GUMI-634454 format. One record per residue (C-alpha): residue in one letter; x, y, z. Coordinates in steps of 0.05 Angstrom, whole numbers, plus 5000, padded with zeros to 4 digits. Layout:
<marnu><fikol>A</fikol><xx>X</xx><yy>Y</yy><zz>Z</zz></marnu>
...
//
This chain:
<marnu><fikol>X</fikol><xx>9222</xx><yy>3815</yy><zz>2169</zz></marnu>
<marnu><fikol>X</fikol><xx>9239</xx><yy>3887</yy><zz>2169</zz></marnu>
<marnu><fikol>X</fikol><xx>9201</xx><yy>3937</yy><zz>2221</zz></marnu>
<marnu><fikol>X</fikol><xx>9185</xx><yy>4006</yy><zz>2195</zz></marnu>
<marnu><fikol>X</fikol><xx>9157</xx><yy>4061</yy><zz>2243</zz></marnu>
<marnu><fikol>X</fikol><xx>9082</xx><yy>4058</yy><zz>2241</zz></marnu>
<marnu><fikol>X</fikol><xx>9084</xx><yy>4129</yy><zz>2212</zz></marnu>
<marnu><fikol>X</fikol><xx>9134</xx><yy>4110</yy><zz>2157</zz></marnu>
<marnu><fikol>X</fikol><xx>9087</xx><yy>4053</yy><zz>2133</zz></marnu>
<marnu><fikol>X</fikol><xx>9016</xx><yy>4082</yy><zz>2140</zz></marnu>
<marnu><fikol>X</fikol><xx>9043</xx><yy>4143</yy><zz>2092</zz></marnu>
<marnu><fikol>X</fikol><xx>9069</xx><yy>4093</yy><zz>2046</zz></marnu>
<marnu><fikol>X</fikol><xx>8999</xx><yy>4051</yy><zz>2046</zz></marnu>
<marnu><fikol>X</fikol><xx>8966</xx><yy>4123</yy><zz>2039</zz></marnu>
<marnu><fikol>X</fikol><xx>9007</xx><yy>4131</yy><zz>1960</zz></marnu>
<marnu><fikol>X</fikol><xx>8994</xx><yy>4068</yy><zz>1949</zz></marnu>
<marnu><fikol>X</fikol><xx>8908</xx><yy>4074</yy><zz>1962</zz></marnu>
<marnu><fikol>X</fikol><xx>8917</xx><yy>4145</yy><zz>1928</zz></marnu>
<marnu><fikol>X</fikol><xx>8957</xx><yy>4110</yy><zz>1867</zz></marnu>
<marnu><fikol>X</fikol><xx>8901</xx><yy>4054</yy><zz>1864</zz></marnu>
<marnu><fikol>X</fikol><xx>8845</xx><yy>4111</yy><zz>1860</zz></marnu>
<marnu><fikol>X</fikol><xx>8882</xx><yy>4153</yy><zz>1815</zz></marnu>
<marnu><fikol>X</fikol><xx>8892</xx><yy>4091</yy><zz>1761</zz></marnu>
<marnu><fikol>X</fikol><xx>8816</xx><yy>4062</yy><zz>1781</zz></marnu>
<marnu><fikol>X</fikol><xx>8791</xx><yy>4140</yy><zz>1766</zz></marnu>
<marnu><fikol>X</fikol><xx>8835</xx><yy>4137</yy><zz>1698</zz></marnu>
<marnu><fikol>X</fikol><xx>8810</xx><yy>4075</yy><zz>1678</zz></marnu>
<marnu><fikol>X</fikol><xx>8736</xx><yy>4091</yy><zz>1687</zz></marnu>
<marnu><fikol>X</fikol><xx>8750</xx><yy>4155</yy><zz>1643</zz></marnu>
<marnu><fikol>X</fikol><xx>8770</xx><yy>4114</yy><zz>1594</zz></marnu>
<marnu><fikol>X</fikol><xx>8713</xx><yy>4075</yy><zz>1596</zz></marnu>
<marnu><fikol>X</fikol><xx>8668</xx><yy>4131</yy><zz>1596</zz></marnu>
<marnu><fikol>X</fikol><xx>8635</xx><yy>4130</yy><zz>1666</zz></marnu>
<marnu><fikol>X</fikol><xx>8683</xx><yy>4177</yy><zz>1691</zz></marnu>
<marnu><fikol>X</fikol><xx>8656</xx><yy>4232</yy><zz>1742</zz></marnu>
<marnu><fikol>X</fikol><xx>8578</xx><yy>4207</yy><zz>1737</zz></marnu>
<marnu><fikol>X</fikol><xx>8593</xx><yy>4146</yy><zz>1773</zz></marnu>
<marnu><fikol>X</fikol><xx>8640</xx><yy>4172</yy><zz>1825</zz></marnu>
<marnu><fikol>X</fikol><xx>8606</xx><yy>4204</yy><zz>1890</zz></marnu>
<marnu><fikol>X</fikol><xx>8584</xx><yy>4272</yy><zz>1894</zz></marnu>
<marnu><fikol>X</fikol><xx>8613</xx><yy>4296</yy><zz>1962</zz></marnu>
<marnu><fikol>X</fikol><xx>8606</xx><yy>4373</yy><zz>1971</zz></marnu>
<marnu><fikol>X</fikol><xx>8598</xx><yy>4411</yy><zz>2042</zz></marnu>
<marnu><fikol>X</fikol><xx>8543</xx><yy>4460</yy><zz>2053</zz></marnu>
<marnu><fikol>X</fikol><xx>8572</xx><yy>4500</yy><zz>2089</zz></marnu>
<marnu><fikol>X</fikol><xx>8636</xx><yy>4504</yy><zz>2139</zz></marnu>
<marnu><fikol>X</fikol><xx>8591</xx><yy>4466</yy><zz>2204</zz></marnu>
<marnu><fikol>X</fikol><xx>8585</xx><yy>4411</yy><zz>2157</zz></marnu>
<marnu><fikol>X</fikol><xx>8650</xx><yy>4402</yy><zz>2131</zz></marnu>
<marnu><fikol>X</fikol><xx>8677</xx><yy>4409</yy><zz>2205</zz></marnu>
<marnu><fikol>X</fikol><xx>8626</xx><yy>4350</yy><zz>2216</zz></marnu>
<marnu><fikol>X</fikol><xx>8648</xx><yy>4308</yy><zz>2147</zz></marnu>
<marnu><fikol>X</fikol><xx>8728</xx><yy>4326</yy><zz>2170</zz></marnu>
<marnu><fikol>X</fikol><xx>8704</xx><yy>4297</yy><zz>2242</zz></marnu>
<marnu><fikol>X</fikol><xx>8670</xx><yy>4234</yy><zz>2222</zz></marnu>
<marnu><fikol>X</fikol><xx>8709</xx><yy>4211</yy><zz>2166</zz></marnu>
<marnu><fikol>X</fikol><xx>8778</xx><yy>4230</yy><zz>2193</zz></marnu>
<marnu><fikol>X</fikol><xx>8773</xx><yy>4215</yy><zz>2265</zz></marnu>
<marnu><fikol>X</fikol><xx>8710</xx><yy>4166</yy><zz>2270</zz></marnu>
<marnu><fikol>X</fikol><xx>8709</xx><yy>4124</yy><zz>2220</zz></marnu>
<marnu><fikol>X</fikol><xx>8773</xx><yy>4096</yy><zz>2207</zz></marnu>
<marnu><fikol>X</fikol><xx>8774</xx><yy>4072</yy><zz>2282</zz></marnu>
<marnu><fikol>X</fikol><xx>8705</xx><yy>4042</yy><zz>2271</zz></marnu>
<marnu><fikol>X</fikol><xx>8725</xx><yy>4011</yy><zz>2203</zz></marnu>
<marnu><fikol>X</fikol><xx>8793</xx><yy>3985</yy><zz>2226</zz></marnu>
<marnu><fikol>X</fikol><xx>8755</xx><yy>3949</yy><zz>2282</zz></marnu>
<marnu><fikol>X</fikol><xx>8709</xx><yy>3922</yy><zz>2237</zz></marnu>
<marnu><fikol>X</fikol><xx>8742</xx><yy>3904</yy><zz>2169</zz></marnu>
<marnu><fikol>X</fikol><xx>8792</xx><yy>3888</yy><zz>2198</zz></marnu>
<marnu><fikol>X</fikol><xx>8804</xx><yy>3868</yy><zz>2273</zz></marnu>
<marnu><fikol>X</fikol><xx>8744</xx><yy>3836</yy><zz>2268</zz></marnu>
<marnu><fikol>X</fikol><xx>8750</xx><yy>3784</yy><zz>2209</zz></marnu>
<marnu><fikol>X</fikol><xx>8824</xx><yy>3778</yy><zz>2233</zz></marnu>
<marnu><fikol>X</fikol><xx>8799</xx><yy>3750</yy><zz>2301</zz></marnu>
<marnu><fikol>X</fikol><xx>8747</xx><yy>3705</yy><zz>2278</zz></marnu>
<marnu><fikol>X</fikol><xx>8792</xx><yy>3670</yy><zz>2222</zz></marnu>
<marnu><fikol>X</fikol><xx>8853</xx><yy>3662</yy><zz>2269</zz></marnu>
<marnu><fikol>X</fikol><xx>8802</xx><yy>3617</yy><zz>2320</zz></marnu>
<marnu><fikol>X</fikol><xx>8754</xx><yy>3590</yy><zz>2281</zz></marnu>
<marnu><fikol>X</fikol><xx>8790</xx><yy>3568</yy><zz>2218</zz></marnu>
<marnu><fikol>X</fikol><xx>8861</xx><yy>3550</yy><zz>2192</zz></marnu>
<marnu><fikol>X</fikol><xx>8884</xx><yy>3615</yy><zz>2184</zz></marnu>
<marnu><fikol>X</fikol><xx>8961</xx><yy>3600</yy><zz>2154</zz></marnu>
<marnu><fikol>X</fikol><xx>8928</xx><yy>3566</yy><zz>2094</zz></marnu>
<marnu><fikol>X</fikol><xx>8849</xx><yy>3619</yy><zz>2084</zz></marnu>
<marnu><fikol>X</fikol><xx>8896</xx><yy>3683</yy><zz>2096</zz></marnu>
<marnu><fikol>X</fikol><xx>8882</xx><yy>3709</yy><zz>2018</zz></marnu>
<marnu><fikol>X</fikol><xx>8804</xx><yy>3686</yy><zz>2034</zz></marnu>
<marnu><fikol>X</fikol><xx>8808</xx><yy>3745</yy><zz>2105</zz></marnu>
<marnu><fikol>X</fikol><xx>8829</xx><yy>3792</yy><zz>2060</zz></marnu>
<marnu><fikol>X</fikol><xx>8783</xx><yy>3777</yy><zz>2007</zz></marnu>
<marnu><fikol>X</fikol><xx>8721</xx><yy>3779</yy><zz>2054</zz></marnu>
<marnu><fikol>X</fikol><xx>8745</xx><yy>3833</yy><zz>2086</zz></marnu>
<marnu><fikol>X</fikol><xx>8754</xx><yy>3880</yy><zz>2022</zz></marnu>
<marnu><fikol>X</fikol><xx>8676</xx><yy>3857</yy><zz>2000</zz></marnu>
<marnu><fikol>X</fikol><xx>8647</xx><yy>3881</yy><zz>2062</zz></marnu>
<marnu><fikol>X</fikol><xx>8698</xx><yy>3939</yy><zz>2077</zz></marnu>
<marnu><fikol>X</fikol><xx>8668</xx><yy>3959</yy><zz>2003</zz></marnu>
<marnu><fikol>X</fikol><xx>8586</xx><yy>3940</yy><zz>2014</zz></marnu>
<marnu><fikol>X</fikol><xx>8582</xx><yy>3990</yy><zz>2064</zz></marnu>
<marnu><fikol>X</fikol><xx>8612</xx><yy>4041</yy><zz>2020</zz></marnu>
<marnu><fikol>X</fikol><xx>8559</xx><yy>4035</yy><zz>1962</zz></marnu>
<marnu><fikol>X</fikol><xx>8556</xx><yy>4099</yy><zz>1930</zz></marnu>
<marnu><fikol>X</fikol><xx>8569</xx><yy>4075</yy><zz>1855</zz></marnu>
<marnu><fikol>X</fikol><xx>8602</xx><yy>4024</yy><zz>1822</zz></marnu>
<marnu><fikol>X</fikol><xx>8666</xx><yy>4062</yy><zz>1821</zz></marnu>
<marnu><fikol>X</fikol><xx>8662</xx><yy>4072</yy><zz>1894</zz></marnu>
<marnu><fikol>X</fikol><xx>8650</xx><yy>4002</yy><zz>1911</zz></marnu>
<marnu><fikol>X</fikol><xx>8713</xx><yy>3977</yy><zz>1864</zz></marnu>
<marnu><fikol>X</fikol><xx>8756</xx><yy>4030</yy><zz>1896</zz></marnu>
<marnu><fikol>X</fikol><xx>8733</xx><yy>4016</yy><zz>1966</zz></marnu>
<marnu><fikol>X</fikol><xx>8739</xx><yy>3939</yy><zz>1944</zz></marnu>
<marnu><fikol>X</fikol><xx>8807</xx><yy>3946</yy><zz>1933</zz></marnu>
<marnu><fikol>X</fikol><xx>8830</xx><yy>3988</yy><zz>1988</zz></marnu>
<marnu><fikol>X</fikol><xx>8799</xx><yy>3945</yy><zz>2037</zz></marnu>
<marnu><fikol>X</fikol><xx>8839</xx><yy>3890</yy><zz>2010</zz></marnu>
<marnu><fikol>X</fikol><xx>8901</xx><yy>3930</yy><zz>2018</zz></marnu>
<marnu><fikol>X</fikol><xx>8886</xx><yy>3952</yy><zz>2090</zz></marnu>
<marnu><fikol>X</fikol><xx>8875</xx><yy>3883</yy><zz>2111</zz></marnu>
<marnu><fikol>X</fikol><xx>8930</xx><yy>3862</yy><zz>2077</zz></marnu>
<marnu><fikol>X</fikol><xx>8971</xx><yy>3915</yy><zz>2115</zz></marnu>
<marnu><fikol>X</fikol><xx>8930</xx><yy>3896</yy><zz>2181</zz></marnu>
<marnu><fikol>X</fikol><xx>8955</xx><yy>3825</yy><zz>2165</zz></marnu>
<marnu><fikol>X</fikol><xx>9030</xx><yy>3849</yy><zz>2147</zz></marnu>
<marnu><fikol>X</fikol><xx>9035</xx><yy>3889</yy><zz>2213</zz></marnu>
<marnu><fikol>X</fikol><xx>8998</xx><yy>3833</yy><zz>2254</zz></marnu>
<marnu><fikol>X</fikol><xx>9057</xx><yy>3793</yy><zz>2258</zz></marnu>
<marnu><fikol>X</fikol><xx>9102</xx><yy>3851</yy><zz>2288</zz></marnu>
<marnu><fikol>X</fikol><xx>9047</xx><yy>3881</yy><zz>2340</zz></marnu>
<marnu><fikol>X</fikol><xx>8980</xx><yy>3869</yy><zz>2342</zz></marnu>
<marnu><fikol>X</fikol><xx>8968</xx><yy>3941</yy><zz>2373</zz></marnu>
<marnu><fikol>X</fikol><xx>9013</xx><yy>3961</yy><zz>2330</zz></marnu>
<marnu><fikol>X</fikol><xx>8977</xx><yy>3933</yy><zz>2274</zz></marnu>
<marnu><fikol>X</fikol><xx>8905</xx><yy>3972</yy><zz>2289</zz></marnu>
<marnu><fikol>X</fikol><xx>8936</xx><yy>4041</yy><zz>2290</zz></marnu>
<marnu><fikol>X</fikol><xx>8978</xx><yy>4024</yy><zz>2229</zz></marnu>
<marnu><fikol>X</fikol><xx>8914</xx><yy>4013</yy><zz>2195</zz></marnu>
<marnu><fikol>X</fikol><xx>8879</xx><yy>4061</yy><zz>2232</zz></marnu>
<marnu><fikol>X</fikol><xx>8933</xx><yy>4114</yy><zz>2208</zz></marnu>
<marnu><fikol>X</fikol><xx>8924</xx><yy>4099</yy><zz>2144</zz></marnu>
<marnu><fikol>X</fikol><xx>8861</xx><yy>4106</yy><zz>2135</zz></marnu>
<marnu><fikol>X</fikol><xx>8852</xx><yy>4166</yy><zz>2171</zz></marnu>
<marnu><fikol>X</fikol><xx>8905</xx><yy>4200</yy><zz>2118</zz></marnu>
<marnu><fikol>X</fikol><xx>8871</xx><yy>4165</yy><zz>2062</zz></marnu>
<marnu><fikol>X</fikol><xx>8810</xx><yy>4206</yy><zz>2087</zz></marnu>
<marnu><fikol>X</fikol><xx>8845</xx><yy>4262</yy><zz>2094</zz></marnu>
<marnu><fikol>X</fikol><xx>8873</xx><yy>4274</yy><zz>2024</zz></marnu>
<marnu><fikol>X</fikol><xx>8807</xx><yy>4264</yy><zz>2000</zz></marnu>
<marnu><fikol>X</fikol><xx>8788</xx><yy>4312</yy><zz>2044</zz></marnu>
<marnu><fikol>X</fikol><xx>8825</xx><yy>4364</yy><zz>2027</zz></marnu>
<marnu><fikol>X</fikol><xx>8819</xx><yy>4345</yy><zz>1952</zz></marnu>
<marnu><fikol>X</fikol><xx>8743</xx><yy>4361</yy><zz>1955</zz></marnu>
<marnu><fikol>X</fikol><xx>8751</xx><yy>4418</yy><zz>1995</zz></marnu>
<marnu><fikol>X</fikol><xx>8809</xx><yy>4452</yy><zz>1935</zz></marnu>
<marnu><fikol>X</fikol><xx>8758</xx><yy>4422</yy><zz>1887</zz></marnu>
<marnu><fikol>X</fikol><xx>8700</xx><yy>4472</yy><zz>1914</zz></marnu>
<marnu><fikol>X</fikol><xx>8740</xx><yy>4530</yy><zz>1919</zz></marnu>
//
């Protein structure tokens, strides 16, 4: 297996997550769901923007990586035939990740796919180093949220 640096892998998977968001947005627009089913996010002030920046980009990705990647990995590794149930772990992780992001059907589907990608990334990186897997997924999640944050800020200008 090729060993790429954490930042390189995080950037590649962030681009994949953004591509999935873009394609899903196009599909929702084509079927007529469009913007009304996407969560309405805005900042009332600079203070709220700073607050959301800290929560979305610095804190949530770390906690969510622990809850939705590290814990399912540890549980399935310990209590099941992990090699046979790898995809079950990925799908369950993606499902629970999407449940806590249940702002709309669009966001549920988007985060389900994102959760699957993040868990796949975690399992891919855990083969190299378990700590590295955690850092890679948290960093990827942070980068994805950072791009979303910037896009929201640009839309408000």
